[in-house]
C-alpha positions as CSV (number, residue, x, y, z in Angstrom):
1,M,62.8,-47.8,40.2
2,G,60.0,-49.7,38.5
3,R,56.6,-50.1,39.9
4,Y,57.2,-49.3,43.5
5,R,59.6,-47.2,45.8
6,R,62.7,-48.3,47.2
7,L,62.5,-49.4,51.0
8,T,63.4,-46.8,53.5
9,L,66.3,-47.5,55.7
10,E,63.8,-48.2,58.6
11,E,61.9,-50.6,56.5
12,L,65.0,-52.4,55.3
13,E,66.2,-52.7,58.9
14,A,62.8,-54.6,59.5
15,V,63.5,-57.0,56.8
16,R,67.2,-57.3,57.4
17,P,67.3,-61.2,57.5
18,E,65.4,-61.4,54.2
19,F,67.7,-58.7,52.8
20,V,70.8,-60.6,53.8
21,Q,69.4,-63.8,52.4
22,F,68.8,-61.9,49.1
23,L,72.3,-60.6,49.1
24,A,73.6,-64.1,49.6
25,S,71.9,-65.5,46.8
26,E,73.4,-62.9,44.6
27,G,76.7,-64.1,45.8
28,I,77.6,-61.2,48.1
29,A,78.8,-61.7,51.5
30,A,78.4,-59.3,54.4
31,D,81.8,-57.9,54.1
32,D,81.6,-57.3,50.5
33,W,78.4,-55.4,51.0
34,E,79.8,-53.4,53.5
35,K,82.9,-52.6,51.2
36,K,80.3,-51.7,48.4
37,M,78.7,-49.4,50.9
38,S,81.7,-47.7,52.0
39,E,83.0,-47.1,48.7
40,G,79.7,-45.8,47.4
41,S,79.6,-48.4,44.5
42,S,76.8,-47.8,42.0
43,D,75.5,-51.3,42.2
44,V,74.4,-50.7,45.8
45,G,71.1,-48.7,44.4
46,V,70.7,-51.4,41.9
47,Y,70.5,-54.1,44.7
48,L,68.6,-52.0,46.9
49,D,65.8,-51.4,44.1
50,E,65.9,-55.1,43.0
51,F,65.3,-56.2,46.7
52,S,62.6,-53.6,47.2
53,E,60.7,-54.8,44.0
54,K,60.9,-58.4,45.4
55,F,59.8,-57.4,48.6
56,W,56.9,-55.3,47.4
57,D,55.8,-58.1,44.9
58,G,55.6,-60.5,47.8
59,A,53.8,-58.2,50.1
60,T,51.3,-57.1,47.8
61,E,50.6,-60.8,46.5
62,A,49.7,-61.7,49.7
63,I,47.2,-59.1,50.3
64,M,43.5,-59.8,49.5
65,C,41.7,-57.0,51.2
66,L,42.5,-53.5,52.5
67,E,40.4,-51.0,54.7
68,H,40.9,-47.3,54.2
69,R,39.6,-44.7,56.7
70,L,39.6,-41.3,55.2
71,G,38.9,-39.0,58.2
72,E,35.6,-39.1,60.3
73,G,32.8,-41.0,58.6
74,S,34.5,-42.3,55.6
75,L,35.6,-45.8,55.2
76,W,36.7,-47.7,52.0
77,V,37.1,-51.3,51.9
78,F,38.8,-53.5,48.8
79,H,38.6,-56.8,47.9
80,F,41.3,-57.6,45.2
81,K,41.3,-60.6,42.8
82,K,43.6,-61.3,40.0
83,S,42.5,-58.5,37.6
84,T,39.5,-56.9,39.5
85,A,38.7,-55.0,42.7
86,H,35.5,-54.6,44.5
87,V,35.3,-51.5,46.3
88,I,32.8,-50.6,48.9
89,Q,32.5,-47.2,50.1
90,C,30.5,-46.0,53.5
91,R,30.1,-42.3,54.0
92,E,28.2,-40.5,56.9
93,Q,26.9,-37.1,56.1
94,A,24.7,-35.0,58.1
95,G,24.0,-37.9,60.3
96,K,22.9,-40.2,57.3
97,V,25.0,-43.2,56.2
98,R,25.7,-43.6,52.4
99,W,26.6,-46.8,50.8
100,S,28.1,-47.1,47.1
101,Q,30.1,-49.8,45.8
102,G,32.1,-50.7,42.3
103,H,34.4,-52.5,40.4
104,K,37.8,-51.7,39.0
105,N,39.3,-53.8,36.3
106,Y,43.1,-53.7,35.8
107,P,45.6,-56.0,34.1
108,P,46.8,-58.8,36.3
109,E,50.3,-57.5,36.3
110,A,49.0,-54.4,37.7
111,R,47.5,-55.8,40.8
112,G,50.4,-55.2,43.2
113,R,50.8,-51.7,42.0
114,E,47.0,-51.0,42.8
115,I,47.5,-52.3,46.1
116,F,50.8,-50.5,46.8
117,L,49.5,-47.1,46.0
118,L,46.6,-47.6,48.5
119,L,49.1,-48.8,51.2
120,E,51.1,-45.6,50.5
121,Q,47.8,-43.6,50.9
122,G,47.4,-45.1,54.3
123,A,45.3,-48.1,53.6
124,Q,45.8,-51.2,56.0
125,P,45.3,-54.6,55.2
126,C,42.3,-56.5,56.6
127,S,40.9,-59.8,56.4
128,K,38.4,-61.2,53.9
129,D,36.0,-61.6,56.8
130,R,36.2,-57.9,57.5
131,F,35.3,-57.1,53.9
132,K,32.2,-59.5,54.1
133,E,31.3,-57.8,57.2
134,I,31.0,-54.4,55.6
135,Y,29.5,-55.9,52.7
136,N,26.7,-57.4,54.7
137,Q,26.2,-54.2,56.6
138,M,25.8,-52.5,53.4
139,L,23.2,-54.9,52.2
140,A,21.2,-54.9,55.3
141,V,21.0,-51.1,55.0
142,T,20.1,-51.0,51.3
143,L,17.5,-53.7,51.7
144,Q,16.0,-51.5,54.4
145,D,15.6,-48.5,52.2
Protein backbone atom coordinates (compact mmCIF):
# COMPACT_ATOMS: atom_id res chain seq x y z
CA MET A 1 0.00 0.00 0.00
CA GLY A 2 1.12 3.57 -0.56
CA ARG A 3 0.74 6.47 1.85
CA TYR A 4 -2.17 5.06 3.81
CA ARG A 5 -3.40 1.77 5.21
CA ARG A 6 -6.17 -0.31 3.74
CA LEU A 7 -9.60 0.40 5.18
CA THR A 8 -10.78 -2.15 7.73
CA LEU A 9 -13.89 -4.22 6.96
CA GLU A 10 -15.84 -2.08 9.43
CA GLU A 11 -14.66 1.15 7.76
CA LEU A 12 -15.35 -0.29 4.32
CA GLU A 13 -18.87 -1.23 5.40
CA ALA A 14 -19.43 2.36 6.59
CA VAL A 15 -18.63 3.67 3.09
CA ARG A 16 -20.27 0.81 1.21
CA PRO A 17 -22.20 3.04 -1.28
CA GLU A 18 -18.98 4.82 -2.27
CA PHE A 19 -17.17 1.50 -2.64
CA VAL A 20 -19.96 0.10 -4.84
CA GLN A 21 -19.76 3.25 -6.98
CA PHE A 22 -15.97 2.86 -7.20
CA LEU A 23 -16.33 -0.77 -8.34
CA ALA A 24 -18.93 0.28 -10.91
CA SER A 25 -16.53 2.93 -12.24
CA GLU A 26 -13.99 0.13 -12.66
CA GLY A 27 -16.57 -1.91 -14.60
CA ILE A 28 -17.12 -4.44 -11.82
CA ALA A 29 -20.69 -5.48 -11.08
CA ALA A 30 -21.73 -6.74 -7.63
CA ASP A 31 -21.90 -10.38 -8.75
CA ASP A 32 -18.45 -10.11 -10.37
CA TRP A 33 -17.06 -8.69 -7.12
CA GLU A 34 -18.62 -11.51 -5.10
CA LYS A 35 -17.10 -14.04 -7.52
CA LYS A 36 -13.65 -12.43 -7.21
CA MET A 37 -13.97 -12.51 -3.42
CA SER A 38 -15.05 -16.15 -3.26
CA GLU A 39 -12.27 -17.23 -5.64
CA GLY A 40 -9.66 -15.31 -3.67
CA SER A 41 -8.68 -13.34 -6.77
CA SER A 42 -5.42 -11.42 -6.45
CA ASP A 43 -6.99 -8.23 -7.78
CA VAL A 44 -9.34 -8.01 -4.77
CA GLY A 45 -6.47 -6.58 -2.72
CA VAL A 46 -5.51 -4.24 -5.54
CA TYR A 47 -9.03 -2.79 -5.71
CA LEU A 48 -9.28 -2.52 -1.91
CA ASP A 49 -5.94 -0.69 -1.78
CA GLU A 50 -6.87 1.63 -4.64
CA PHE A 51 -10.22 2.51 -3.08
CA SER A 52 -8.60 3.01 0.34
CA GLU A 53 -6.04 5.38 -1.20
CA LYS A 54 -8.81 7.42 -2.86
CA PHE A 55 -10.88 7.41 0.31
CA TRP A 56 -8.03 8.66 2.52
CA ASP A 57 -6.99 11.26 -0.08
CA GLY A 58 -10.53 12.68 -0.06
CA ALA A 59 -10.91 12.50 3.71
CA THR A 60 -7.60 14.19 4.50
CA GLU A 61 -8.06 16.83 1.80
CA ALA A 62 -11.26 17.96 3.51
CA ILE A 63 -9.58 18.41 6.91
CA MET A 64 -8.23 21.85 7.79
CA CYS A 65 -7.72 21.45 11.54
CA LEU A 66 -7.14 18.68 14.06
CA GLU A 67 -7.31 18.52 17.84
CA HIS A 68 -5.35 15.91 19.77
CA ARG A 69 -5.65 15.33 23.51
CA LEU A 70 -2.81 13.32 24.95
CA GLY A 71 -4.03 12.43 28.39
CA GLU A 72 -4.80 14.81 31.21
CA GLY A 73 -3.60 18.35 30.67
CA SER A 74 -2.10 18.00 27.19
CA LEU A 75 -3.73 19.45 24.09
CA TRP A 76 -2.35 19.87 20.59
CA VAL A 77 -4.17 21.68 17.80
CA PHE A 78 -3.07 21.81 14.17
CA HIS A 79 -4.05 24.05 11.28
CA PHE A 80 -3.04 22.66 7.89
CA LYS A 81 -2.35 24.64 4.77
CA LYS A 82 -1.07 23.34 1.46
CA SER A 83 2.55 22.89 2.58
CA THR A 84 2.68 24.02 6.23
CA ALA A 85 1.02 23.21 9.52
CA HIS A 86 0.69 25.61 12.45
CA VAL A 87 0.87 23.67 15.72
CA ILE A 88 -0.14 24.85 19.20
CA GLN A 89 0.51 22.86 22.33
CA CYS A 90 -1.06 23.50 25.71
CA ARG A 91 0.28 21.53 28.71
CA GLU A 92 -0.66 21.72 32.32
CA GLN A 93 2.21 20.90 34.67
CA ALA A 94 2.23 21.37 38.41
CA GLY A 95 -0.87 23.56 38.23
CA LYS A 96 0.65 25.89 35.62
CA VAL A 97 -0.43 26.08 31.99
CA ARG A 98 2.39 26.20 29.44
CA TRP A 99 1.90 27.16 25.82
CA SER A 100 4.11 26.64 22.81
CA GLN A 101 3.63 26.87 19.08
CA GLY A 102 5.49 26.14 15.91
CA HIS A 103 5.23 25.42 12.23
CA LYS A 104 6.07 22.38 10.18
CA ASN A 105 6.82 22.50 6.48
CA TYR A 106 6.21 19.56 4.17
CA PRO A 107 5.88 19.05 0.43
CA PRO A 108 2.28 19.64 -0.76
CA GLU A 109 1.91 15.98 -1.75
CA ALA A 110 2.70 14.96 1.86
CA ARG A 111 -0.15 16.95 3.42
CA GLY A 112 -2.59 14.03 3.41
CA ARG A 113 -0.04 11.68 4.94
CA GLU A 114 0.71 14.16 7.76
CA ILE A 115 -2.99 14.38 8.61
CA PHE A 116 -3.49 10.63 8.27
CA LEU A 117 -0.69 9.86 10.73
CA LEU A 118 -2.23 12.18 13.33
CA LEU A 119 -5.67 10.62 12.81
CA GLU A 120 -4.13 7.18 13.36
CA GLN A 121 -2.66 8.45 16.65
CA GLY A 122 -6.10 9.57 17.86
CA ALA A 123 -6.38 13.17 16.66
CA GLN A 124 -9.89 14.32 15.72
CA PRO A 125 -10.95 16.86 13.10
CA CYS A 126 -12.03 20.18 14.55
CA SER A 127 -13.25 23.46 13.10
CA LYS A 128 -11.07 26.39 12.16
CA ASP A 129 -13.03 28.34 14.80
CA ARG A 130 -11.86 25.86 17.44
CA PHE A 131 -8.25 26.35 16.33
CA LYS A 132 -8.71 30.16 16.51
CA GLU A 133 -10.26 29.83 19.97
CA ILE A 134 -7.20 27.93 21.26
CA TYR A 135 -4.86 30.37 19.50
CA ASN A 136 -6.63 33.35 21.12
CA GLN A 137 -6.47 31.67 24.55
CA MET A 138 -2.73 31.23 24.06
CA LEU A 139 -2.30 34.87 23.03
CA ALA A 140 -4.32 36.11 26.02
CA VAL A 141 -2.20 34.10 28.47
CA THR A 142 1.14 34.95 26.88
CA LEU A 143 0.28 38.67 26.79
CA GLN A 144 -0.42 38.54 30.54
CA ASP A 145 2.99 36.97 31.30
